[in-house]
C-alpha positions as CSV (number, residue, x, y, z in Angstrom):
1,M,64.8,68.9,23.3
2,P,64.5,65.3,22.3
3,D,67.6,63.3,21.6
4,P,68.0,63.0,17.8
5,L,69.4,59.5,18.2
6,S,66.4,58.2,20.1
7,P,63.7,56.6,18.0
8,P,60.4,58.3,18.1
9,D,57.8,57.1,20.5
10,A,56.0,54.0,19.1
11,P,53.0,52.2,20.3
12,S,54.0,49.5,22.8
13,R,53.0,46.0,21.8
14,H,52.1,45.3,25.4
15,R,50.1,48.4,25.9
16,G,46.8,47.6,27.4
17,T,48.0,44.3,28.9
18,D,49.1,45.9,32.1
19,D,45.7,46.6,33.5
20,G,46.5,46.9,37.1
21,P,48.2,45.2,40.0
22,P,48.9,41.4,40.1
23,E,45.7,40.7,42.1
24,G,43.6,42.0,39.3
25,R,45.4,39.9,36.6
26,M,44.9,36.8,38.7
27,R,41.2,37.5,39.2
28,R,40.8,37.9,35.4
29,A,42.7,34.7,34.8
30,V,40.3,32.8,37.0
31,T,37.1,34.4,35.9
32,Q,38.0,34.9,32.2
33,P,40.5,32.1,31.3
34,S,42.2,32.2,27.9
35,R,42.0,29.2,25.5
36,R,45.4,28.0,26.5
37,Q,44.5,28.0,30.1
38,A,41.2,26.1,29.4
39,V,43.1,23.3,27.5
40,V,45.6,23.0,30.3
41,A,42.8,22.7,32.9
42,V,41.1,19.9,30.9
43,L,44.4,18.0,30.6
44,L,45.0,18.3,34.3
45,A,41.5,17.0,35.1
46,V,41.9,14.0,32.8
47,L,45.3,13.1,34.4
48,G,43.8,13.5,37.8
49,F,40.8,11.2,37.0
50,G,43.2,8.5,35.6
51,F,45.4,8.7,38.7
52,V,42.4,8.2,41.0
53,V,41.1,5.2,39.0
54,Q,44.6,3.6,39.1
55,V,44.9,4.1,42.8
56,R,41.5,2.5,43.5
57,D,42.3,-0.5,41.2
58,T,45.6,-1.0,42.9
59,A,43.9,-0.8,46.3
60,A,41.3,-3.4,45.3
61,N,44.0,-5.8,43.9
62,D,46.0,-5.4,47.1
63,T,43.2,-6.3,49.4
64,Y,45.1,-9.3,50.8
65,A,48.6,-8.0,50.1
66,G,49.0,-6.6,53.5
67,L,47.7,-9.6,55.5
68,R,49.9,-11.8,57.5
69,E,50.2,-15.6,56.9
70,N,47.9,-16.6,59.8
71,E,45.3,-14.0,58.5
72,L,45.5,-15.4,55.0
73,I,45.0,-18.9,56.4
74,Q,41.9,-17.7,58.2
75,V,40.5,-16.1,55.0
76,L,41.2,-19.3,53.1
77,D,39.5,-21.4,55.8
78,G,36.5,-19.2,55.6
79,L,36.3,-19.5,51.8
80,T,36.8,-23.2,52.1
81,G,34.0,-23.5,54.7
82,T,31.6,-21.4,52.5
83,A,32.4,-23.7,49.5
84,E,31.8,-26.8,51.6
85,R,28.4,-25.5,52.9
86,A,27.4,-24.6,49.3
87,R,28.4,-28.1,48.2
88,R,26.3,-29.7,51.0
89,E,23.4,-27.6,50.1
90,V,23.6,-28.6,46.5
91,D,23.8,-32.3,47.5
92,R,20.7,-31.8,49.8
93,L,18.8,-30.1,47.0
94,D,19.8,-32.9,44.5
95,A,18.6,-35.6,47.0
96,R,15.3,-33.7,47.6
97,R,14.8,-33.5,43.8
98,D,15.4,-37.2,43.5
99,E,12.9,-37.9,46.3
100,L,10.3,-35.8,44.6
101,L,10.9,-37.4,41.3
102,D,10.6,-40.9,42.9
103,E,7.5,-39.9,44.8
104,S,6.0,-38.4,41.6
105,T,6.8,-41.6,39.7
106,R,5.3,-43.8,42.4
107,R,2.2,-41.7,42.6
108,A,1.8,-41.8,38.8
109,A,2.3,-45.6,38.8
110,A,-0.3,-45.9,41.6
111,L,-2.7,-43.7,39.7
112,D,-2.3,-45.6,36.5
113,E,-2.9,-48.9,38.4
114,A,-6.0,-47.5,40.1
115,E,-7.4,-46.2,36.8
116,Q,-6.7,-49.6,35.2
117,R,-8.5,-51.4,38.1
118,V,-11.5,-49.0,37.7
119,R,-11.7,-49.7,34.0
120,T,-11.5,-53.5,34.7
121,L,-14.2,-53.4,37.4
122,N,-16.5,-51.3,35.2
123,I,-16.2,-53.8,32.4
124,V,-16.8,-56.8,34.8
125,A,-19.7,-55.1,36.4
126,G,-21.2,-54.2,33.0
127,L,-21.2,-50.4,33.7
128,V,-19.6,-49.3,30.4
129,P,-20.0,-50.3,26.7
130,V,-17.2,-52.5,25.4
131,S,-16.1,-54.1,22.1
132,G,-13.7,-56.9,21.1
133,Q,-13.4,-60.2,19.3
134,G,-15.6,-63.0,20.3
135,L,-18.7,-65.1,19.3
136,R,-22.3,-64.7,18.5
137,V,-24.4,-67.6,19.7
138,T,-28.0,-68.0,18.3
139,I,-30.2,-70.6,20.1
140,T,-33.5,-71.4,18.3
141,E,-36.3,-73.4,19.8
142,S,-37.8,-76.2,17.7
143,T,-39.9,-78.9,19.2
144,S,-39.9,-77.7,22.8
145,R,-39.0,-74.8,25.1
146,V,-35.4,-74.2,26.1
147,S,-35.0,-74.6,29.8
148,V,-33.7,-72.0,32.2
149,G,-31.1,-74.4,33.4
150,A,-29.7,-74.8,29.9
151,L,-29.3,-71.1,29.4
152,L,-27.8,-70.7,32.9
153,D,-25.3,-73.5,32.2
154,T,-24.3,-71.9,29.0
155,V,-23.6,-68.6,30.6
156,Q,-21.5,-70.3,33.4
157,E,-19.5,-72.3,30.9
158,L,-18.7,-69.1,28.9
159,R,-17.6,-67.3,32.1
160,T,-15.3,-70.1,33.0
161,A,-13.8,-69.9,29.5
162,G,-12.9,-66.3,30.1
163,A,-15.9,-64.4,28.7
164,E,-15.3,-60.7,29.6
165,A,-18.7,-59.3,28.5
166,M,-22.1,-60.9,27.5
167,E,-25.3,-59.4,26.1
168,F,-28.6,-61.0,25.2
169,G,-30.7,-59.6,22.3
170,D,-28.5,-56.5,21.9
171,E,-30.2,-54.9,24.9
172,I,-29.6,-56.9,28.2
173,R,-26.1,-56.8,29.7
174,L,-25.3,-59.8,31.9
175,G,-23.8,-59.2,35.3
176,A,-22.7,-61.1,38.3
177,N,-26.2,-60.9,39.9
178,S,-28.2,-61.6,36.7
179,S,-31.0,-64.2,37.0
180,F,-33.1,-66.3,34.7
181,E,-36.8,-67.2,35.3
182,D,-39.4,-69.1,33.3
183,A,-42.0,-66.8,31.8
184,V,-45.0,-66.9,29.5
185,G,-43.8,-67.0,26.0
186,G,-40.1,-67.2,26.8
187,I,-37.6,-66.7,29.6
188,E,-37.1,-63.6,31.8
189,L,-33.6,-62.2,32.3
190,D,-33.4,-59.7,35.1
191,G,-37.1,-59.1,34.8
192,R,-37.1,-58.6,31.0
193,L,-38.6,-61.1,28.5
194,L,-36.4,-63.1,26.1
195,E,-38.0,-64.9,23.2
196,S,-36.6,-67.4,20.7
197,P,-34.3,-67.1,19.0
198,Y,-32.0,-66.2,21.9
199,V,-29.0,-64.3,20.6
200,L,-26.0,-64.1,22.9
201,D,-23.0,-61.9,22.1
202,V,-19.8,-62.8,23.9
203,I,-16.4,-61.0,24.1
204,G,-13.4,-63.2,24.7
205,D,-11.0,-65.7,23.1
206,P,-13.2,-67.2,20.2
207,H,-11.4,-70.6,20.4
208,L,-11.8,-71.0,24.1
209,L,-15.4,-69.8,24.0
210,R,-16.3,-72.2,21.3
211,T,-14.7,-75.1,23.1
212,A,-16.7,-74.2,26.2
213,L,-19.9,-74.7,24.2
214,T,-19.1,-77.7,22.1
215,F,-17.3,-80.2,24.5
216,S,-19.0,-83.5,25.1
217,S,-22.2,-83.2,27.1
218,G,-21.8,-79.5,27.0
219,P,-24.3,-76.7,26.2
220,V,-24.7,-77.5,22.5
221,E,-25.6,-81.2,23.2
222,T,-27.9,-80.1,26.1
223,F,-29.9,-77.7,23.8
224,A,-30.1,-80.5,21.2
225,L,-31.8,-82.7,23.8
226,D,-34.3,-79.9,24.3
227,G,-35.0,-79.9,20.5
228,A,-33.2,-76.6,19.9
229,T,-30.5,-75.7,17.4
230,V,-27.3,-73.7,18.2
231,K,-25.4,-71.6,15.7
232,I,-22.0,-70.3,16.7
233,E,-20.3,-67.5,14.7
234,D,-16.8,-66.0,15.1
235,V,-17.1,-62.2,15.2
236,E,-14.0,-60.0,14.7
237,T,-15.6,-57.1,16.6
238,V,-18.5,-57.8,19.0
239,E,-20.2,-54.6,20.1
240,V,-21.7,-54.8,23.6
241,T,-23.5,-51.4,24.0
242,S,-26.0,-52.0,26.8
243,V,-25.0,-51.2,30.4
244,R,-26.2,-52.1,33.8
245,D,-27.3,-49.7,36.5
246,P,-24.8,-49.7,39.4
247,S,-26.3,-51.1,42.6
248,R,-25.2,-50.1,46.1
249,P,-24.5,-53.0,48.4
250,E,-27.0,-53.3,51.2
251,Y,-25.0,-55.5,53.6
252,A,-21.4,-55.7,52.4
253,E,-18.9,-53.1,53.6
254,L,-15.2,-52.5,53.1
255,G,-12.9,-54.5,55.4
256,T,-10.7,-52.9,58.0
257,G,-7.7,-51.0,56.4
258,Q,-9.3,-50.7,53.0
């Protein structure tokens, strides 16, 4: 008979939790963790990761901490040597850069000089059209024919006075090898007939050119003796548009070293 003082059997609050031996409970804890167990596992993983990072950082900062004095001196010497080699390389590169800049500057200056010489020679040779201040000289025959010598002397005097370009009749450019010859009805210049009035356009200093024509016993007086009149006009911009065909030297050659 049951003891009247004993409480009646009640459902145990832990019934169903004892599902077997300890090995089974451990297996279920691993394969089916509770929420509390999962949180604890995450916290432990975070703490472990922080510990590993801290250890690695400490090891990196303590790279030279365990070295002896002579070893530290060797490391310092190595770093100093590397820095010195880098400095020498920088100096070498700076010097090379300066050399290239100087070479480029010299080359550019030589090129500019060569181009200027080519332009000057082209003008002197009459190979390009030019313009500039100068004079227009008009020679008109009257009682007699103008002599070839008088025209040639005029051209020579103008060249001596610094004439840089000359053109007869707006179509015949004078050059270093130009020639005058007597012809029927006028004077031939480089094989082309000139007739009175002879119009000569000249580029150069107007004052010097005028002086070269009007000095005592100069071209103007010579033409007057031939019975011709000379008109000299200052022109602000003389246009010399005719050009000469370049001629290849037949006998002259460049000297040695040119």
